[in-house]
N, C-alpha and C positions, 0 to 999 in steps of 0.2 A: 091210771097211775097206781103204784104200790101204796097201800095204806101205811099208817104209822101205828106201831104197837106201843112204843114208849118214846116220849120226847121230854127232855129236860132242858131248862133254860136257867143258867146261874144257880143251879140246885145246890143248896148248902144245908148240911145237918150238923149241928153241934151237940156234943155231950159235955155239958159244962162249958169250959172255954175252948176245948179241943174240937176242931172240925173233923168229923168222920168223913164228910164230903165237903168239898170246897169249890163252889162256883162251877159245878159240872154242867156242861151243855153238850147234848148229843141227841141224835135221832136214831131209832131202831125201826126199820121197815117191817111190815108184817110178813109172815111166812118164812122167816129166817130161823136158823138154829144158832143161837148166839152164845159163845163162851165168854164168861166174865172171869178174868184172871187177875192175879196180883198177889203181893205178899200178905201175910197175916196182918190184920188191922188196917188194910188199905181202904176199906169202905165197901167191900163187895156185899156183905150181908146187910149193911145199912141200906144200900141201893135197892136190893131185892125186897126188903121189908117195907120201904117207902112205896115201891111199885105195887106191893100187895095191899096197900092201904092200912097197914098195921102201925104206921107212924106218920108224922107230918113233918114236912121240911121246916127248917128254921128260917130259910130265905129261899127265894127263887120259886120256880114252878115245875110241876111234873104232871104230865097227862098220860093216861093209860087207855089205849083203844079209843082215843078221841075224847075222853072225859076225865074227870078227876078219879083217882084210884078208888075212893070209897064207892062211887057210883058204878065202877067197872067190876066190883068184887065178884058178882055172880058169874062173870065171864072169865074169871081168872082162877087158876089153881096154884097153890103155893105149898112147897114142902121145905120146912126149915131144917137147919142142920141137925137139931136134936130130935126131929121126927116126933113131935108131941102127939100122942094118942091117948085115949082114955084107958088107963092100965087095967081096970076091972072088967072091961068089955071083952067078949070073945072076938075072934076075927070075923065070924059070921055077924055078930051084933054090930061091929064096926062098919061092915059093908052095908048093912041095913040102914044104919045111921046116915051113911053117905047118900043112899037113895032117898031117904026122907028129907035131907037138907038140900037136895038138888032135884026137886020135882020137875019133870019135863026134859031134863038134860041127862039124867043118869044112864050110863051104859053098863048094865050089869054084866054083860058078856065079857067086855074088856077087863073089868075089875076082877072077874072070876079067873080069867086066863092069867093075869099077872100073879095072883095069889097061887093059883094052881101050879104055876111053873116052879114054885119053891117047895112043892110037896108039903104044904102046911096043913095042920089039923084045924079045921074051921072052928072047932069047939075050944081051942086053946085060948087062954086069956092073954091079952097083950103084954101084961107084966111078966109073963114067962118066956117071952120071945127074946132071941138074941138080937144084937144090933142090926145084923143083916136082914133078919126076918122082919123086924119093925120097918126097915127101909122098904122092903117089898110091899108091905101092907100100906104104907104111906103113899107109895107110887101107885098102887092100885086105886086108892081114893082119888089121887090127882088125875089119873087117866080116865077113871070112871066118870068123873065130872064132865068130861067132854068140853073142856074149857077152850077158849080161843087163844089164851096165853098161859103157858106153864112157866112158873118161876121156881127153880130148883136150886137150893143152896147146898152145895157139896152132896149131891144126891147119892153118889155111888161109893162114898168113902168107907162105909161099913161092910161092903160086899167083897167076897172073894173074886178072883179074876174071872172065873167061869160065869158066876152069877152076874157080875158087872157086864160082861160081854152080852149075855142073854138079855138082860133088862135094857141095855143101851140099844140093842137091836129092836126090841119091842117099842121102845120110846121113839126111835127114829121112824119106824114103820107107821106108827100111829100119827106122828107129825106129818109125814109125807101124804098119808091117805086123806087127812082132814085139813091140811093146810095150817096146822097149829103153829104158832110162834113159840119157840122154846128159848128160855134164857137160863143158862146153867153155869154156876160157878164151880170150878174144879181146879185141882193142882196137878192132875194127871194129863200131861201134855199130849201123849200118844192118843188118849181118849178124845181129846179135843180135835186133834188133827184128823182123825178118822170120822168124826161125827158132826162137827160144827162147820158152818160156812161163814160165820160172822164172829167178830172179836171186839170186845171192849177190855182194854188193859187199864186197870185202876191202880194208881200208885200215889201215895201221899194225899189221898182224897180227891184226886183229879183223874180225868180220862187222858191217858198218855197216847193210846192208839185206839182207833175206832174205824171199823169198816169191814168189808168182805175180806176173808183171810187171804184169798188169792191176790186181791188188790194190794193188801198191805205187804205180803211177802214180795210181790212183784215190784213194789216201790223201793226195795232195798237190794243191795248186792254185797257179797263177801268178796273182798279184793285182797290180793297178796302181791308183794313186790319188795323193792329195795328203796331205802332212803327215808327221810323224815316224813312225819304226818303232813307237813306243809305242802308236800307234793300232791295231796289230794284236794287242794283248793281248786274249784269253789264248791265241791260236794259237801253235804252235811255228814260229818263223821259222828256216828252214834257211839262207837267204841273202837279203840285201836290197841294193838299189842305189838311190842317189839320182841323179836326172838333172834338173837345173834345180829346179823346184818339185815334181816328181813323184817317186814312190817305186814301185819294182817289187820284188816279193819272191816267193820260193818258200816256201810255208807248208804245215804240216799243220793243217788246220782243226780247232778244238775247238768245234764248233758252227757256226751260220750266220755267214757273212761279210757285213758291212754292205752295204746297197744302193749306197753311194757308192763301192764298190770295183769295178773291172773284174775279172772272175774267169774263168779258163779252165784247162783241163787241160793239164799240161805234157807235152812229148814225153819219150820215154825218154832221149834225149840230154841234154835240159835237166835232167832229174832227176839223172842220173848226174854231170854236170859240177858241179851245185850242191853235191851231197854230197861230191864229191872236193875242192872248194874250201873246204868247211866241215867239216873232220874232227871238230870238237868237238860237232856235232849229235848228240843222243841216238840210239842205234841203234834201228832199227825192224825187227822180225821179225813176220810174220803168224802167226796161231795154228798153221797147218800146219807152219811152219818152226821153231817153238820146240821145242827138245829136250825130250822128255818128262820128263827128270830134272832140268830146270832151269826157273827162272822167268825170264821176259824181258819186254821191252816188246812189246806186241802191237798190231796195227792193228785 
């Protein structure tokens, strides 16, 4: 059976009275490349920080690689949005520090390749680097650790398109070769569609969609036709729009769709945007994503 990288049950994290995460329950199998998407303030960074063992839940449980996040820390690599590195150290010193902090696991060759791809001066101090260069060094540390689970919070945001493409290729190749589970938050939908095979959509502190991307896209259809939305009963309508005498809608089919409707599969971007615009739509988690200790809506 596929193992479990992360499992949450009724996971809640409050900052004051406001819940950043609100009773989230899901399971992420090992070996997947998972995109965590959602609007700003949805709880994505909070979820990754909890999984990295840098914070504790207010309520509920979270396990990482079969244990609590603190105990799993040696097997996990985490890159935060602000890429915190020691500003006074050189790049070479930073890589040596990575080796000293990860004895027996450090892959110096991989770390050197990631840094070398940016044509960086190893004697340059971190404080002199651009945002994109800092990102490259931070990813070199994460990949050099040879972790079982990579947690990456907006990892490519500071990179130009070419560097983003190159580093994403390196990241995916390393994950494929070593079976690494990758969890990556991002706002770049095309990047997700090309690189990730799993999805967690976080909105309002809750998991709205969870599962394999192909499974989630396949559970929806874009339909076009004439008449009122009531004609789409008994299907679940995520979003509908009326244009003239026509109607277009994203639905979850509950059986065959009538022959008088035009039907096609949505793109990942169309799926995500429709769910983000319709936060009251019932959540959908595929069976592999449903936490074993909880019951949920399944595809």
